[in-house]
N, C-alpha and C positions, 0 to 999 in steps of 0.2 A: 734700264733696258738690259736684257740678258743676251749675251752673245752665244751663238750656236756654232758648233763645230760640224759643218756639213761635210768636210773632207772624210771623216771617219764613217759617216753614214753612206757615202757614195762607195767607198771601198768595201763596206759590209754588204751592200746590195750587189755589187759586182761579184764579190766572193760567193755569195749565196747563189747567184745565177750560174756561175761556173760550176759550183757543186752539183746543182740540179742537172745541168747539161751533161756533166761527166758521169753522173749516176746512170742516166739513160743510155749513154754509149757503152758503159761497162756492162750494164744489164744485157744489152743486145749482143755484145762480144761474148759474154759468158755462155749464152745459149748457143751461139754458132761454133764456138771452139771445139767442143766434143765431136760435132758433126764433121768439121774440117779434118780432125785427126783420124776419124774413121775412114773418111774418103781417101786420105793419103795412104792409109794402110791397105786399102783395096787396090791401089795402083802399084804397090810393091810386088816384085816377083824375083825369085832366086831359086837355084837348085844346085846341088853339089854334094860331095862327100866330105865329111868333117875330117880335117887333117890334125887340128889341135884346138884345144879349148883353154882359154885364159880368162882371168878376171882383172879388170882395170880398177884397182882400189883408189887410184887418184881421181877416178870419175864415178864415184858412188858405187863401186863394186860391179860395174857393168860387165856382163858376160860377153866375151868376144870369141866368136867361132871363126877359125881360119880354114877355108875350104882348100881342097887339093889344087884348084885353079887359082889360088892365092887371093880370092875375094875374102873380105872381112865382113862379118855380120855382127851386129850388136843387139843384145837382148837385155831384158831386165835382169837384175842380179838374182832374183828368186828362181830363174829358169835354168840355173847352172846345172842342177842335178838331172834335168831332162835329157841332156845330150851326152853322147859317148863318142870317143874316137871311132872313125870308120862308119858312123851312121850316115845314111843318105837323108838329106833334108830338102824338102820341096815346098815352095810357097808360090801358088799360081796367081796370076793377075786376076783381079775381080773376086777373089775368095778371101775370107777372113780367117782362114785356118792354115797352119803349117802342118806338114806331114813328115813324120820321122819313120824311116824304114830301118829296122834292125832285126837281124836273124829271121827273116821271113815274116815278121810282124809289122803292122802299120799302126802308128799312134798319131792321132790328130789332136792339135791344141789350137786354141784361139790365139791369133796374132795380135 
């Protein structure tokens, strides 16, 4: 008579089921995450005059704007060249653009 090791089969079946279940949760999360990020960006609002511009190299080169009212705004590192000291910057709630006012001109960028 041959002995069978059913313990390994049970762990294999449980592992396979967990893999299938986690795949469907991940697939659902992957679809919802970009929509959640866009929704959060729509709820952000700020305005002010840029007092200084810094880069935080310890945090992946994040661009940090410090406004005259001492608020700190963080942007992607690639957006460093868009800003200059004394620019006015506005992001209205419900919009996905930021507006930069400089020397009588207005420039709009996606946030």
